[in-house]
C-alpha positions as CSV (number, residue, x, y, z in Angstrom):
1,X,38.9,-11.9,18.2
2,X,37.5,-8.3,17.8
3,X,34.2,-6.7,17.0
4,X,35.4,-6.7,13.3
5,X,34.6,-10.4,13.4
6,X,30.9,-9.8,14.3
7,X,28.3,-10.1,11.5
8,X,24.6,-9.7,11.5
9,X,21.9,-11.4,9.4
10,X,18.4,-10.2,8.6
11,X,17.9,-12.0,5.3
12,X,16.7,-15.2,6.7
13,X,16.7,-16.4,10.3
14,X,17.9,-13.5,12.5
15,X,21.5,-14.2,13.5
16,X,24.6,-12.8,15.0
17,X,27.9,-14.5,14.2
18,X,31.3,-13.9,15.8
19,X,33.9,-15.3,13.5
20,X,32.4,-18.6,12.5
21,X,30.4,-19.2,15.7
22,X,26.7,-18.4,15.8
23,X,25.7,-16.4,18.9
24,X,22.5,-17.6,20.7
25,X,19.8,-15.0,20.9
26,X,17.1,-14.5,23.5
27,X,13.3,-14.3,23.6
28,X,10.9,-13.1,21.0
29,X,10.7,-9.4,21.7
30,X,14.4,-9.2,22.4
31,X,15.0,-10.5,18.9
32,X,12.5,-8.0,17.6
33,X,14.5,-5.1,19.3
34,X,17.6,-6.4,17.6
35,X,15.9,-6.6,14.2
36,X,14.4,-3.1,14.5
37,X,17.9,-1.7,15.4
38,X,19.5,-3.5,12.5
39,X,17.0,-1.9,10.1
40,X,18.5,1.5,11.1
41,X,22.1,0.7,11.8
42,X,24.4,3.5,12.9
43,X,21.3,5.7,13.6
44,X,19.6,6.3,16.9
45,X,16.3,4.4,17.2
46,X,14.1,6.1,19.8
47,X,12.6,4.2,22.7
48,X,9.2,5.5,21.7
49,X,9.6,4.0,18.2
50,X,10.7,0.7,19.6
51,X,7.7,0.6,21.9
52,X,5.2,1.5,19.2
53,X,6.5,-1.2,16.8
54,X,7.0,-3.9,19.4
55,X,3.4,-3.7,20.7
56,X,1.8,-2.2,17.6
57,X,0.4,0.8,19.4
58,X,-0.9,-1.1,22.4
59,X,2.0,-0.8,24.8
60,X,1.6,-2.1,28.4
61,X,2.6,-0.2,31.5
62,X,6.3,-0.3,32.1
63,X,7.1,-0.8,28.4
64,X,10.0,1.7,28.6
65,X,11.7,-0.4,31.3
66,X,11.1,-3.5,29.4
67,X,12.8,-2.1,26.3
68,X,15.7,-1.0,28.4
69,X,16.0,-4.6,29.8
70,X,16.0,-6.0,26.3
71,X,18.8,-3.7,25.2
72,X,20.8,-4.5,28.4
73,X,20.5,-8.2,27.6
74,X,21.6,-7.7,24.0
75,X,24.6,-5.7,25.3
76,X,25.5,-8.6,27.6
77,X,25.2,-11.1,24.8
78,X,27.5,-9.1,22.6
79,X,30.0,-8.4,25.4
80,X,30.2,-12.1,26.3
81,X,30.6,-13.0,22.6
82,X,33.3,-10.5,21.5
83,X,34.3,-8.6,24.6
84,X,33.0,-5.2,23.6
85,X,30.4,-3.0,25.1
86,X,30.6,-0.4,22.3
87,X,28.4,-1.9,19.6
88,X,25.2,-0.5,21.2
89,X,25.4,3.2,22.1
90,X,22.9,5.0,24.2
91,X,21.7,8.3,22.8
92,X,19.6,11.2,24.1
93,X,16.3,9.5,23.1
94,X,17.2,5.9,22.3
95,X,19.9,3.5,21.1
96,X,22.1,3.1,18.1
97,X,23.7,-0.2,16.9
98,X,27.1,0.5,15.3
99,X,27.6,-1.9,12.5
100,X,30.0,-1.6,9.5
101,X,28.3,-1.9,6.2
102,X,30.0,-5.2,5.3
103,X,28.9,-6.7,8.6
104,X,25.1,-6.6,7.9
105,X,23.7,-8.8,5.0
106,X,20.9,-6.3,4.2
107,X,23.3,-3.4,3.7
108,X,25.6,-5.5,1.6
109,X,22.6,-6.7,-0.5
110,X,21.5,-3.2,-1.2
111,X,24.9,-2.0,-2.0
112,X,25.5,-4.8,-4.5
113,X,22.0,-4.3,-6.0
114,X,22.6,-0.6,-6.4
115,X,26.0,-1.3,-8.0
116,X,24.4,-3.7,-10.4
117,X,21.8,-1.0,-11.4
118,X,24.6,1.4,-12.1
119,X,26.5,-1.1,-14.3
120,X,23.3,-1.9,-16.1
121,X,22.6,1.8,-16.8
122,X,26.0,2.0,-18.5
123,X,25.6,-1.2,-20.5
124,X,28.2,-3.1,-18.6
125,X,26.2,-6.3,-18.4
126,X,28.8,-8.7,-17.1
127,X,29.6,-6.5,-14.1
128,X,25.8,-6.0,-13.5
129,X,25.2,-9.7,-13.6
130,X,28.0,-10.4,-11.2
131,X,26.8,-8.0,-8.6
132,X,23.1,-9.0,-8.9
133,X,24.0,-12.7,-8.5
134,X,26.3,-12.0,-5.5
135,X,23.6,-10.0,-3.8
136,X,21.2,-12.9,-4.0
137,X,23.7,-15.3,-2.3
138,X,23.2,-13.2,0.9
139,X,19.6,-14.4,1.3
140,X,19.2,-17.5,3.5
141,X,15.4,-17.5,3.5
142,X,12.5,-15.1,4.1
143,X,13.5,-12.0,6.0
144,X,12.5,-11.9,9.7
145,X,11.2,-15.4,9.4
146,X,11.9,-16.2,13.1
147,X,11.1,-12.7,14.5
148,X,7.7,-12.6,16.2
149,X,6.9,-9.0,15.5
150,X,3.6,-8.2,13.7
151,X,4.8,-4.8,12.4
152,X,7.9,-6.2,10.9
153,X,6.1,-9.1,9.3
154,X,3.4,-6.7,8.0
155,X,5.4,-3.7,6.9
156,X,9.0,-4.7,6.4
157,X,9.2,-8.3,5.3
158,X,7.1,-7.8,2.1
159,X,9.1,-4.7,1.2
160,X,12.4,-6.6,1.5
161,X,10.9,-9.5,-0.5
162,X,10.0,-7.0,-3.3
163,X,13.6,-5.9,-3.3
164,X,14.8,-9.5,-3.7
165,X,12.3,-10.2,-6.5
166,X,13.4,-7.1,-8.3
167,X,17.0,-8.4,-8.4
168,X,15.8,-11.8,-9.6
169,X,13.9,-10.0,-12.4
170,X,17.1,-8.1,-13.3
171,X,19.1,-11.3,-13.6
172,X,16.4,-12.7,-15.8
173,X,16.5,-9.6,-17.9
174,X,20.3,-10.1,-18.4
175,X,19.8,-13.7,-19.3
176,X,17.3,-12.8,-21.9
177,X,19.4,-10.0,-23.3
178,X,22.5,-12.2,-23.5
179,X,20.8,-15.2,-25.0
180,X,20.4,-17.5,-22.1
181,X,16.7,-18.1,-21.8
182,X,17.0,-21.5,-20.1
183,X,18.8,-19.9,-17.2
184,X,16.0,-17.4,-16.8
185,X,13.4,-20.2,-16.7
186,X,15.0,-21.8,-13.6
187,X,14.6,-18.5,-11.6
188,X,11.2,-17.5,-12.9
189,X,9.0,-20.5,-11.7
190,X,9.6,-19.9,-8.0
191,X,8.9,-16.1,-8.4
192,X,5.6,-16.7,-10.2
193,X,4.5,-19.3,-7.6
194,X,5.2,-16.8,-4.8
195,X,3.8,-13.7,-6.6
196,X,1.3,-15.0,-9.2
197,X,-0.2,-11.6,-9.9
198,X,3.1,-9.9,-10.7
199,X,3.0,-9.4,-14.5
200,X,6.6,-8.8,-15.3
201,X,7.9,-12.3,-14.4
202,X,5.1,-13.7,-16.6
203,X,6.4,-11.6,-19.5
204,X,9.9,-12.9,-18.9
205,X,8.6,-16.5,-18.6
206,X,6.7,-16.3,-21.9
207,X,9.7,-14.8,-23.7
208,X,12.1,-17.4,-22.3
209,X,9.7,-20.3,-23.2
210,X,9.4,-19.0,-26.8
211,X,13.2,-18.5,-27.2
212,X,13.7,-22.1,-25.9
213,X,11.5,-23.3,-28.8
214,X,8.5,-24.0,-26.5
215,X,5.9,-21.8,-28.2
216,X,2.9,-23.9,-27.1
217,X,3.9,-23.6,-23.5
218,X,4.4,-19.9,-23.9
219,X,0.8,-19.6,-25.2
220,X,-0.5,-21.7,-22.3
221,X,1.4,-19.4,-19.9
222,X,-0.3,-16.3,-21.4
223,X,-3.8,-17.9,-21.0
224,X,-3.0,-18.8,-17.4
225,X,-2.0,-15.3,-16.4
226,X,-4.9,-13.7,-18.4
227,X,-7.5,-15.9,-16.6
228,X,-5.8,-15.3,-13.2
229,X,-5.9,-11.5,-13.6
230,X,-9.5,-11.6,-14.7
231,X,-10.7,-13.9,-11.9
232,X,-8.7,-12.2,-9.1
233,X,-8.8,-8.6,-10.1
234,X,-11.3,-8.3,-13.0
235,X,-8.8,-6.7,-15.3
236,X,-7.2,-7.6,-18.7
237,X,-3.5,-8.2,-19.1
238,X,-1.3,-5.2,-19.3
239,X,0.2,-3.8,-22.6
240,X,3.5,-5.8,-22.4
241,X,1.6,-9.1,-21.9
242,X,-0.7,-8.2,-24.8
243,X,2.2,-7.3,-27.1
244,X,3.8,-10.7,-26.3
245,X,0.6,-12.5,-27.0
246,X,0.3,-10.9,-30.5
247,X,4.0,-11.8,-31.2
248,X,3.2,-15.4,-30.2
249,X,0.3,-15.6,-32.5
250,X,2.4,-14.2,-35.3
251,X,5.2,-16.6,-34.4
252,X,7.8,-13.8,-34.3
253,X,10.6,-13.3,-31.9
254,X,10.0,-10.8,-29.2
255,X,12.5,-8.1,-28.3
256,X,13.5,-8.0,-24.7
257,X,13.2,-5.8,-22.7
258,X,9.9,-4.3,-23.9
259,X,10.4,-1.1,-26.0
260,X,9.2,1.2,-23.3
261,X,11.8,0.0,-20.9
262,X,15.3,1.4,-21.1
263,X,17.9,-1.2,-20.5
264,X,21.0,-0.5,-22.6
265,X,22.7,-3.3,-24.4
266,X,26.4,-4.1,-24.1
267,X,28.7,-1.2,-24.8
268,X,32.2,-2.5,-25.5
269,X,33.4,0.9,-26.8
270,X,37.2,1.3,-26.5
271,X,36.9,4.4,-24.2
272,X,35.0,2.3,-21.6
273,X,37.5,-0.5,-21.5
274,X,38.1,-1.3,-17.8
275,X,41.4,-2.9,-16.7
276,X,40.3,-4.0,-13.2
277,X,43.6,-2.8,-11.6
278,X,45.2,-5.0,-8.9
279,X,48.0,-2.8,-7.8
280,X,48.3,-3.4,-4.1
281,X,51.9,-4.3,-3.0
282,X,52.5,-7.3,-0.9
283,X,51.4,-6.9,2.7
284,X,54.0,-6.6,5.4
285,X,54.7,-10.0,7.0
286,X,55.3,-8.4,10.4
287,X,52.9,-5.8,11.9
288,X,52.5,-5.6,15.7
289,X,50.6,-3.2,17.9
290,X,48.4,-1.8,15.2
291,X,45.3,-4.1,15.6
292,X,43.1,-1.3,17.0
293,X,44.0,1.2,14.2
294,X,43.8,-1.6,11.6
295,X,40.3,-2.6,12.7
296,X,39.1,1.1,12.9
297,X,40.4,1.9,9.4
298,X,38.7,-1.2,7.9
299,X,35.5,-0.2,9.7
300,X,35.6,3.4,8.5
301,X,36.3,2.4,4.9
302,X,33.2,0.2,5.1
303,X,30.9,2.8,6.7
304,X,28.1,4.2,4.6
305,X,29.2,7.8,3.9
306,X,26.9,10.9,3.5
307,X,25.0,11.1,0.3
308,X,27.2,11.9,-2.7
309,X,30.5,11.2,-0.9
310,X,33.0,8.4,-0.6
311,X,34.7,7.1,2.6
312,X,38.1,8.7,3.0
313,X,40.5,7.6,5.7
314,X,43.8,9.5,6.4
315,X,46.6,7.7,8.2
316,X,49.2,10.2,9.5
317,X,52.0,10.0,12.1
318,X,55.7,10.4,12.8
319,X,58.1,9.3,10.0
320,X,58.9,5.6,10.3
321,X,55.8,4.8,12.3
322,X,54.6,2.3,9.7
323,X,51.8,4.3,7.9
324,X,52.3,2.6,4.5
325,X,52.6,-0.9,6.0
326,X,49.4,-0.4,7.9
327,X,47.6,1.0,4.8
328,X,48.6,-1.9,2.7
329,X,47.4,-4.4,5.3
330,X,44.1,-2.5,5.6
331,X,43.7,-2.4,1.8
332,X,44.2,-6.1,1.5
333,X,41.6,-6.8,4.2
334,X,39.1,-4.5,2.4
335,X,39.9,-5.5,-1.2
336,X,36.9,-7.9,-1.4
337,X,34.6,-5.0,-1.1
338,X,36.1,-3.4,-4.2
339,X,35.9,-6.0,-7.0
340,X,36.5,-3.4,-9.8
341,X,40.0,-2.9,-8.6
342,X,42.5,-1.4,-6.2
343,X,44.8,1.4,-7.3
344,X,48.0,2.1,-5.4
345,X,49.6,5.5,-6.1
346,X,52.8,6.7,-4.6
347,X,52.4,10.5,-4.2
348,X,56.1,11.2,-3.6
349,X,59.2,10.7,-5.7
350,X,62.0,8.4,-4.3
351,X,63.7,11.5,-2.8
352,X,60.5,12.5,-1.0
353,X,59.6,15.4,-3.2
354,X,55.8,15.5,-4.0
355,X,54.8,14.5,-7.5
356,X,52.7,16.9,-9.6
357,X,49.0,16.4,-9.9
358,X,48.9,15.9,-13.6
359,X,51.3,13.0,-13.4
360,X,49.4,11.3,-10.7
361,X,46.1,11.6,-12.6
362,X,47.8,10.1,-15.7
363,X,48.9,7.1,-13.7
364,X,45.5,6.6,-12.1
365,X,43.7,6.8,-15.5
366,X,46.2,4.4,-17.1
367,X,45.6,2.0,-14.3
368,X,41.9,1.9,-15.1
369,X,42.7,0.9,-18.7
370,X,42.5,4.3,-20.3
371,X,44.7,4.5,-23.4
372,X,47.5,7.0,-23.3
373,X,46.2,8.9,-26.4
374,X,42.8,9.2,-24.8
375,X,44.1,10.9,-21.6
376,X,43.7,14.7,-21.9
377,X,46.7,17.0,-21.2
378,X,45.4,19.2,-18.4
379,X,45.1,18.2,-14.7
380,X,41.4,19.5,-14.5
381,X,40.4,17.5,-17.5
382,X,42.2,14.4,-16.3
383,X,40.5,14.7,-12.9
384,X,37.1,15.0,-14.5
385,X,37.8,11.9,-16.7
386,X,38.9,9.9,-13.7
387,X,35.7,10.7,-11.9
388,X,33.7,9.7,-14.9
389,X,35.6,6.3,-15.2
390,X,35.1,5.6,-11.5
391,X,31.4,6.5,-11.4
392,X,29.3,3.5,-10.6
393,X,32.3,1.3,-9.9
394,X,33.7,-0.1,-6.7
395,X,37.4,0.8,-6.5
396,X,39.7,1.3,-3.6
397,X,42.4,4.0,-4.1
398,X,45.4,3.9,-1.8
399,X,47.2,7.3,-2.0
400,X,50.6,6.9,-0.3
401,X,52.7,9.7,1.2
402,X,50.6,12.7,0.5
403,X,52.3,16.1,1.0
404,X,49.2,18.2,1.2
405,X,45.4,18.1,0.4
406,X,46.0,19.6,-3.0
407,X,47.6,16.4,-4.1
408,X,44.7,14.3,-2.9
409,X,41.5,16.2,-3.8
410,X,41.8,15.8,-7.7
411,X,42.1,12.0,-7.2
412,X,38.9,11.7,-5.1
413,X,36.0,9.9,-6.9
414,X,32.8,11.8,-7.3
415,X,30.2,9.1,-6.5
416,X,29.7,6.6,-3.8
417,X,30.9,3.1,-4.3
418,X,34.6,3.8,-4.1
419,X,36.8,4.4,-1.1
420,X,40.1,6.2,-0.5
421,X,42.9,5.4,1.9
422,X,45.5,8.1,2.3
423,X,48.8,8.1,4.2
424,X,50.5,11.4,5.0
425,X,53.5,12.8,6.8
426,X,51.5,15.7,8.1
427,X,47.9,16.2,9.2
428,X,45.4,17.0,6.4
429,X,42.5,18.8,8.2
430,X,41.2,20.2,4.9
431,X,40.1,16.7,3.9
432,X,38.2,16.3,7.1
433,X,36.6,19.7,6.8
434,X,35.5,19.6,3.2
435,X,35.4,15.9,2.3
436,X,34.4,14.2,5.5
437,X,37.7,12.3,5.9
438,X,38.4,10.3,9.0
439,X,41.8,11.0,10.5
440,X,43.7,8.3,12.3
441,X,47.0,9.2,13.9
442,X,49.8,6.6,14.5
443,X,52.2,7.0,17.3
444,X,55.2,5.0,18.5
445,X,54.5,1.4,19.5
446,X,54.0,0.4,23.2
447,X,56.9,-1.5,24.7
448,X,55.2,-4.9,24.5
449,X,54.2,-4.4,20.9
450,X,57.7,-3.2,20.0
451,X,59.2,-6.3,21.6
452,X,56.6,-8.4,19.8
453,X,57.6,-6.9,16.4
454,X,61.3,-7.8,17.2
455,X,60.1,-11.3,18.0
456,X,58.2,-11.6,14.7
457,X,61.4,-10.9,12.8
458,X,64.1,-12.5,15.0
459,X,62.0,-15.3,16.3
460,X,60.1,-15.4,19.6
461,X,62.7,-17.7,21.3
462,X,65.6,-15.4,20.7
463,X,63.6,-12.4,22.2
464,X,62.4,-14.5,25.1
465,X,65.9,-15.4,25.9
466,X,66.9,-11.7,26.4
467,X,63.6,-10.0,27.5
468,X,65.3,-7.0,29.2
469,X,67.7,-6.5,26.4
470,X,64.8,-6.6,23.9
471,X,62.9,-3.9,25.9
472,X,66.1,-1.7,26.1
473,X,66.6,-2.2,22.4
474,X,63.1,-1.1,21.7
475,X,63.6,2.0,23.8
476,X,66.7,3.0,22.0
477,X,64.8,2.6,18.7
478,X,62.2,5.0,20.0
479,X,59.6,2.2,19.6
480,X,59.4,3.2,15.9
481,X,58.6,0.2,13.6
482,X,61.1,1.4,10.9
483,X,63.9,1.5,13.5
484,X,62.9,-1.8,15.0
485,X,62.9,-3.5,11.6
486,X,66.3,-2.0,10.8
487,X,67.7,-3.2,14.2
488,X,66.3,-6.7,13.6
489,X,67.7,-6.7,10.1
490,X,71.2,-6.0,11.5
491,X,70.8,-8.7,14.2
492,X,70.1,-11.3,11.5
493,X,73.2,-10.5,9.5
494,X,76.3,-12.7,9.1
495,X,77.8,-11.3,12.3
496,X,75.1,-12.3,14.7
497,X,75.5,-10.5,18.1
498,X,73.4,-10.7,21.2
499,X,70.5,-8.3,21.7
500,X,72.3,-6.8,24.7
501,X,75.5,-6.2,22.8
502,X,73.6,-4.3,20.1
503,X,71.5,-2.4,22.7
504,X,74.8,-1.3,24.3
505,X,76.1,0.0,21.0
506,X,72.9,1.9,20.4
507,X,73.2,3.4,23.9
508,X,76.7,4.7,23.5
509,X,77.0,5.2,19.7
510,X,75.4,7.2,16.9
511,X,72.0,5.5,16.8
512,X,71.0,6.8,13.3
513,X,74.3,5.4,11.8
514,X,73.8,2.1,13.7
515,X,70.3,1.8,12.4
516,X,71.4,1.4,8.8
517,X,70.8,-1.6,6.6
518,X,74.1,-2.6,5.3
519,X,77.2,-1.0,3.9
520,X,76.5,2.0,1.8
521,X,72.7,1.8,2.2
522,X,72.5,4.8,4.5
523,X,70.3,5.0,7.6
524,X,66.8,3.8,7.0
525,X,65.6,5.9,9.9
526,X,67.6,9.0,8.9
527,X,66.2,8.7,5.4
528,X,62.6,8.6,6.7
529,X,63.3,11.6,8.9
530,X,64.9,13.5,6.0
531,X,61.7,13.3,4.0
532,X,59.6,14.9,6.6
533,X,62.2,17.4,7.6
534,X,62.7,18.7,4.0
535,X,59.0,19.2,3.7
536,X,58.9,21.8,6.5
537,X,59.1,25.5,5.7
538,X,62.6,27.0,6.4
539,X,61.5,28.8,9.6
540,X,60.0,25.6,11.1
541,X,63.2,23.7,10.2
542,X,65.2,26.3,12.0
543,X,63.1,25.9,15.2
544,X,63.3,22.2,15.0
545,X,67.1,22.3,14.8
546,X,67.3,24.7,17.8
547,X,65.1,22.5,19.9
548,X,67.3,19.5,19.1
549,X,70.5,21.4,19.9
550,X,69.0,22.6,23.2
551,X,68.2,19.0,24.2
552,X,65.6,19.9,26.8
553,X,63.1,17.2,27.9
554,X,60.3,19.6,26.9
555,X,59.8,23.2,26.0
556,X,57.1,25.9,26.5
557,X,56.3,28.4,23.8
558,X,58.0,31.2,25.8
559,X,61.2,29.2,26.2
560,X,61.1,28.3,22.5
561,X,60.7,32.0,21.7
562,X,63.7,32.8,23.8
563,X,65.7,30.1,22.1
564,X,64.8,31.4,18.7
565,X,65.1,35.1,19.6
566,X,61.6,35.8,18.4
567,X,58.3,37.0,19.9
568,X,56.1,34.1,21.1
569,X,53.5,35.1,18.4
570,X,56.1,34.2,15.7
571,X,57.2,31.0,17.4
572,X,53.9,29.4,18.2
573,X,52.8,28.8,14.5
574,X,56.1,27.2,13.8
575,X,55.6,24.9,16.8
576,X,52.2,24.0,15.6
577,X,53.7,23.2,12.2
578,X,56.1,20.8,13.8
579,X,53.3,19.1,15.7
580,X,51.2,18.8,12.6
581,X,54.1,17.2,10.8
582,X,54.6,14.8,13.6
583,X,58.1,15.9,14.2
584,X,57.2,17.1,17.7
585,X,54.6,16.1,20.3
586,X,52.5,18.0,22.8
587,X,52.6,15.8,25.9
588,X,50.3,18.3,27.5
589,X,48.9,21.7,26.4
590,X,51.6,24.3,26.2
591,X,54.5,21.8,26.1
592,X,56.5,20.8,23.1
593,X,58.7,17.7,23.0
594,X,60.9,16.0,20.4
595,X,60.2,12.3,20.8
596,X,62.7,9.4,20.7
597,X,65.1,9.4,17.9
598,X,63.9,12.7,16.5
599,X,65.6,14.6,19.2
600,X,69.0,13.2,18.2
601,X,68.2,13.8,14.5
602,X,67.3,17.4,15.2
603,X,70.6,17.9,17.0
604,X,72.4,16.3,14.1
605,X,70.8,18.7,11.6
606,X,71.7,21.6,13.8
607,X,75.4,20.6,13.9
608,X,75.3,20.1,10.1
609,X,73.5,23.3,9.0
610,X,73.8,26.0,11.7
611,X,76.7,28.2,12.5
612,X,78.2,27.1,15.9
613,X,78.2,30.8,17.1
614,X,74.5,31.1,16.3
615,X,73.8,27.9,18.3
616,X,75.9,29.2,21.3
617,X,73.9,32.5,21.1
618,X,70.6,30.6,21.1
619,X,71.7,28.6,24.2
620,X,72.8,31.8,25.9
621,X,69.4,33.3,25.3
622,X,67.7,30.3,26.7
623,X,69.9,30.2,29.7
624,X,69.3,33.8,30.4
625,X,65.6,33.5,30.1
626,X,65.4,30.5,32.4
627,X,67.7,32.1,35.0
628,X,65.6,35.2,35.1
629,X,62.4,33.3,35.2
630,X,63.6,30.9,37.9
631,X,64.8,33.8,40.0
632,X,61.5,35.5,39.7
633,X,59.7,32.2,40.6
634,X,61.8,31.7,43.7
635,X,61.2,35.3,44.9
636,X,57.5,34.8,44.3
637,X,57.5,31.8,46.7
638,X,58.9,34.0,49.5
639,X,56.5,35.7,52.0
640,X,57.4,39.3,51.1
641,X,55.3,40.8,48.2
642,X,57.0,42.3,45.2
643,X,57.2,42.4,41.5
644,X,57.8,38.6,41.3
645,X,54.5,38.0,43.0
646,X,52.9,40.1,40.3
647,X,54.5,38.1,37.5
648,X,53.2,34.7,38.8
649,X,50.1,35.9,40.7
650,X,50.4,33.5,43.6
651,X,53.2,31.5,45.3
652,X,51.3,28.4,44.3
653,X,51.6,29.3,40.6
654,X,55.3,30.0,41.0
655,X,55.9,26.7,42.7
656,X,53.9,24.9,40.0
657,X,56.1,26.5,37.4
658,X,59.3,25.4,39.2
659,X,57.9,21.9,39.5
660,X,56.9,21.7,35.8
661,X,60.3,23.0,34.7
662,X,62.4,20.9,37.1
663,X,63.6,18.5,34.4
664,X,64.6,21.4,32.1
665,X,66.4,23.3,34.9
666,X,68.3,20.1,35.8
667,X,69.3,19.7,32.1
668,X,70.4,23.3,31.9
669,X,72.7,22.9,35.0
670,X,74.4,20.0,33.2
671,X,75.5,22.0,30.2
672,X,79.2,22.1,30.4
673,X,80.6,24.2,27.7
674,X,80.1,27.0,25.2
675,X,77.0,29.0,25.9
676,X,76.9,28.5,29.7
677,X,80.4,30.1,30.1
678,X,79.5,32.9,27.8
679,X,76.2,33.6,29.5
680,X,77.6,33.8,33.0
681,X,74.3,32.5,34.4
682,X,73.9,31.6,38.1
683,X,70.6,29.9,39.0
684,X,69.0,30.9,42.4
685,X,69.8,28.7,45.3
686,X,67.5,25.7,45.5
687,X,66.7,25.7,41.8
688,X,67.2,22.3,40.0
């Protein structure tokens, strides 16, 4: 169970549910604190505001401590129910309850009602009726009915009831417009009994009675409301009621809605045809170790965005880390929020090259039902048409394998209601800066999750029989999901071997070749790496190859500059490019590392693309730089002052450098051919 399974209810008895279990709540004012925080979810509610509303301006001494105690108890209840302390956050002046939009019935009710109004304004009556009806199913009774708080009962409950009644009236409008007056009658009687002085439901009731052939009852209903208004308020019926009365007396049908109201009728024009796309691919049967990222992505997609924007979530990470698989899983979990459709757009060609924007927009428009001859030729015009077609709808767009922000931005909807889930080989900070996107980075799987993924494919019994071999196999696969799946696929072939035998082959052989999926199919891992590698600028590709050929455990910007034969100022941007493309990692600031299988892939590309003499020269430069630097560090550790001390500042800093570079210096001493003989380097005594 996770906090994603927690839901809150205000529209009826106050409740918290975890999965299907209702969580018991505490005393009266504690329930009031929860209700007040739920009215302002994801916003800080100040302690002063809570005190004022709990005691209606007559707070006792120690009220602040009492509120703190109520919040502490609520935290304990939530922690015991779902194991999380993070739902209630403490701010500078109060508390905020973090609740995804779909986890609170009030937020879902308002979102559905707003969507219904948008559909109604465009004349899409069937969609409007669907959303209005769904919103009313969230009501379980009167709001706050078991919350003993005078201010809530006085100020908030009537306002929420007005919102509910407005939706009921909208449904009755739609029944009358679409020729179903009997259906409207069943809803109107309870509304009139509850709010007898509300004139509009009486207008609807009279119209429905007349259209059901019950003219006498319609006249009686008019007399009833006319007498009630006069006796209670001393006023005559309003213009709509009077117009209905005249129509009854003349025995003529009455138009609905009244002429001064603007509710458009159905508009089935061809250009508004909507296809309700359902394009999500089948979800992956196996997905381990991504529960946290999956839950966070689902939560972020359901979070109410800033005004005029849509939720955008960007999943990025190393090639082969399972971005698309996770996106598809998240999209299926979130699909119910987007009943108007889910669009899945691959943003790259099969060879990994990015698709052009105009082609992507054409596919997106066609998915919504736009006829090919109605799609304009230019990318800007297509983008504008897509925004127009998505306006007021609830659609989830999954944009897979984005190369850069320029591919994504023309596809973004222009109004709230939709959401966008993006996968990308590289980070897309522009989407965060200018469109409020939420970035989520995927790394390699932890060992236990990698072993679990193997067990999901091979069967838990087989993995349990060789636990050490499974862990070693996961390590040789770099804990990457694509490599683990390829390995598991090979282990289920006609020539079944033990996990240990396959792990031994990976340890001693060419891993990228061994992680292929059958004769002639190529390496699944190598193909994934190729796509990211080819997207790099040439200079960044060159540094990537040199780092792979050097084979050091990690590299500083200065060492990388020596390897490339460039100033540090030129090398650092290239290193940042590798990190942004997830082809290198920064295990700590100022250190660069090629993780797992990527190190072997980079060395392979160096052997395939670079001149051997150039690689030997690069190694010689690196050896020379390390030898000089190590000698300087050793001299700086000695008691006599000198230039070496000036280079490092203090002996402690020199020792720290030697300790940090110990793994690299050890690796350099093991080089056994080529560059090291040419460089004639001798490390100082005691180094490595």
